[in-house]
C-alpha positions, -999 to +999 in steps of 0.1 A: +001-001-001+013+035-010+007+066+015+014+101+008+031+119+040+037+157+044+062+160+068+067+185+094+105+184+111+112+207+143+080+202+160+072+203+195+058+172+196+054+136+174+018+137+156+000+117+129-028+132+116-051+111+092-059+138+060-078+114+036-076+071+034-040+073+019-027+107+031-015+119+060+005+147+081+035+136+105+051+163+131+084+152+144+109+168+168+137+158+146+156+181+124+161+173+086+197+167+088+213+131+075+178+115+076+168+122+110+133+133+102+129+106+077+138+081+103+116+097+128+086+097+100+091+057+095+088+053+139+058+072+145+042+056+110+050+019+124+033+030+156+005+041+138+000+011+116+013-018+144+038-026+122+078-029+121+099-004+108+115-029+086+079-028+066+079+005+058+101+019+027+105+057+017+097+058-023+097+093-033+108+124-015+138+117+005+147+155+005+113+168+002+085+178+028+061+157+008+069+116+006+055+086-005+059+056+015+054+019+009+039-004+037+041-038+031+020-065+047+047-091+049+086-088+050+105-099+020 
């Protein structure tokens, strides 16, 4: 399943807001330096969907605010 995520790094707290069925806004405390914010977003998504971080892959938007993540139901 693919989901679209708009990331807000440097926020005061970690938070996830569902906008549409496949669209989310994620706020994380980490700064967008050396992938710290991306890693934090994966942790928030893993917690929200109750799956392991290894099942979440960043597909698009490595250095942008708007990202696309792939969530797999099985590990490869």
